[in-house]
C-alpha positions, 0 to 999 in steps of 0.5 A, a space after each residue: 756434176 764436175 768440179 769445173 763447177 768450183 772454177 765456175 763459181 771463182 769466175 762469178 764469185 766477186 761479179 755476179 754471184 747469182 750467176 753462180 748459182 746453179 754450180 754452187 748447187 752441185 759443187 760440192 757433190 761433184 767431189 764431196 771428199 774435197 772440203 774446199 768443193 763445198 766450202 765455194 758455194 758458201 761464197 755465193 750464197 753469203 753474197 746473196 744473204 741466203 745466211 743458212 745455205 751459206 752456213 749449210 756448204 761451210 759447216 759441210 766443209 767443216 765436217 769434210 776437213 774436220 774428218 779428214 784431219 781425225 782420220 789421217 791424223 792431221 794437224 788441223 792448221 795444215 790444211 788450206 782455208 780451214 780455219 777461214 772457212 770455220 770462222 766464216 761459218 760462225 760469223 753466217 751462224 751469228 747471222 741466223 741466230 745459231 748462238 751456241 753452235 757459233 760459241 762451239 764451233 769458236 771454242 773449237 777452234 781456239 782449243 786446237 793444238 797451235 804450232 809455231 808454224 801453222 797456227 799462232 796469233 801472228 798467223 790467220 789460223 785457228 787460233 787467232 780466229 777461234 779467239 776472235 769469233 769467239 769473243 764476237 759471238 759472246 758479244 752479239 748476242 749479250 753473254 757478258 757473263 761468259 765473256 767475264 767468265 773466260 777472265 783470267 783463263 787460258 781461253 783467254 790469256 796474254 798472248 804477246 800481240 798488243 792489237 789481239 790482246 786489247 780486244 780482248 780488255 775491250 770485251 772483258 771491261 765492256 762486260 764488266 761495266 754492262 753489268 754494273 760491277 764497276 770496280 772491276 771495269 774501273 781496274 780494267 780502264 786504268 789499265 787500258 789507260 795507262 798503256 795509252 798514256 805509255 804510246 802517247 809518251 813513246 809517240 812524242 818521243 820518236 816525234 822529238 827523235 825524229 825532228 832531231 835527226 832531220 835537223 842534224 841532216 840540216 833538212 829544210 822545215 818542210 821536210 823537218 816536219 813530215 819526218 815527225 808527221 811521219 814518226 807521228 803517224 807510227 802511233 796513230 792507229 794504237 792510239 786510236 784503238 786505245 780511245 775507242 776501248 775507254 769511250 766504249 768501257 765508259 759509254 757503258 758505265 754511263 748507261 748502267 748508271 742511267 745516263 742513256 745520253 751521255 752513254 749513247 754520245 760515248 759509244 758512238 764515237 766508240 763504234 758499237 754495233 749500230 743495233 746497240 746504238 738503235 737500242 740506246 736511242 730509244 732508252 735516250 728518248 729518241 723514239 723516231 730515230 730509233 725507229 729509223 736508224 733500225 729500219 736501216 740497220 734491217 735494210 742494211 743487213 738483210 738476212 741476218 736475225 739481229 738487226 731484224 730482232 732490234 727492229 721489233 724490239 724497239 717498234 713494239 717498245 715505241 707502241 707501234 704494234 702493226 709495224 712490231 707484228 709486220 717486223 716479227 713476221 719476217 724475222 720468222 721467216 729467218 726463224 728455223 735456227 735461232 736460239 731462244 735463250 740468248 737476251 736480244 731474243 729472250 726479250 721478244 717472249 712478251 711481244 710475241 704474246 702480245 701479238 698472238 705468237 706461240 713462246 716458240 714462235 719459230 717456223 720451218 724454213 721453206 727449202 729454196 727449189 734451187 738448191 741440189 742434193 744435200 747429204 745429212 751432215 752427220 754422213 761428212 763427218 763431225 761437227 767438231 774437231 777432236 782428239 784421236 786415243 794415241 796407238 798404244 804400244 810396248 816396247 823395251 827400254 836399256 835394260 830391255 825392260 818392256 814399257 807401255 803406253 798404258 804404263 802413263 794412263 792418268 797422267 800426260 806425257 810427251 812421246 818423241 820419235 827419233 831416228 837413232 844413236 846416229 842421228 846429231 839432230 836427234 841427239 841435239 832434240 834430246 838433250 834439249 828435252 833433258 834440260 827442260 825435263 825438270 819443267 815438264 815434270 813440274 807442269 806434271 808432264 812424263 818425257 819417253 823417246 821411240 828410237 829405230 835403234 836396236 838394243 844394243 845402240 839405244 843402250 850406248 845412246 842412254 850412255 853416252 849422255 853424260 849422266 844417263 837420260 832422265 826419260 825412258 828409251 825404248 826401241 822399235 827397230 822395226 818402225 811399226 810404231 813408227 808408221 801407226 803414228 804416221 812417222 814414217 815416209 812410205 814413198 822414202 820407206 825412211 822413218 820421220 820425226 815426231 813429237 806427240 802430247 798424249 793427254 791423261 786420257 790416252 788422247 793426242 792433244 798436240 803432234 809435230 812430223 817432219 823430216 827435222 826434230 821439233 827443237 822448240 821445247 820452250 814452247 812445247 811446254 808451254 802448249 802443252 799445259 795451255 792444251 792441258 787446262 782446255 776442256 770446251 764446253 759444246 752443245 751437240 747440233 741435231 743429227 745432220 739438219 745443224 740445228 741445235 738441240 
């Protein structure tokens, strides 16, 4: 065992992944406390379509990171590669049918604290990936009712990112249409149509403006046309996304109304999943085309259970029982972690019964012989990240009255650590918090600030603020509480700035620790409200197996 296996995996990853199998078997155990050592073998197994093995590696990586973050109180997206590992793990869980665990992990990612530097919609972090993968899981396993339940909630709030918000609207509009909620689907469709029309108008205006400027510059006709095309092209991608969204909503509306041929045409243009298109071909009476399409999908997606399940369903429905049974046997080889209660799998129950399989037709997986030692996953860390309890404290305020964190139990509180009376940046932060204090109160949030000052300077700071601070200041001159909250640099032997959101149960839901104070008070308020409304619904995997209960 040696960390050099990590390097060998990188060498062969994009060239000949099969040559990195030996290193992949030993990579994680070569440095088991380093998440990335578990992650990289997942690259190899994914490229070889060994998705069960890839998920083990990626789940191991996630668990090591979760354990590290929770032990050392590190904000999730401060860790390199963390979000990428977890989002890929979710994609591979979809491939092997772990629908509920995939949804749980996606919700966990989405519920993690956002940060304007580390984790936001414009960065490939937990928030963006979690939102994308949650929709992907629910759509893949046809859980339209859950998509609709997310509509209008914090889980699917507006982000201000045009593309991401359209992905959400497409999923919600399509879910309404699939379930026959035509009025709701039409409402979503109308909103998207207005956006499309607005962008088309902007496109025409941009082209006209480009032509005007070109003519004023006395450009020739060729240059004028180029400028018009360039202006037109800036809108092309957005317009295409809008059009495909409308096609999907219209196509699913047509299918629910029984117009399978019309729906198939629209949904083909919308470029939805090939498995769904194959099923629609069958419903449209194009049986042979459906069988061919399903076979192609299975061939193009080896090791992926949804394509195989679709092939079984199509062959069985078409009356080709022997072929259906053969495909079912192939599906069973991959079935150890499949959730049987999701629609694409539940629909196979009649086929399973007629073809001679048990109601629970899953079989234990034969573990490949080329795998290395694999510890129980629970030994590496928890499946999901969860917030930790805030360290308790009792400190004196400006009137030498003791105040404690426990005083706030039952209601959330923002706790600010600042570097005392002489810190000008700290004063700016406290003043910014004071100006927004009414907003925090309206949101049900208290505020308290902990200073490195001794009592005399604490009182001086309080009195110097015009009208007094609207929230209490308390003193920690020995910086013991600073240390417990990790707002202390042991190397420099100096206190650090810290801002924490502690919820009603005493759990730290958000934090920022830095050499400078956190000044984006509006973000802090908005994120606090978001986090306090999110209580993820989860399902715990069986201890150490990664398989759902």
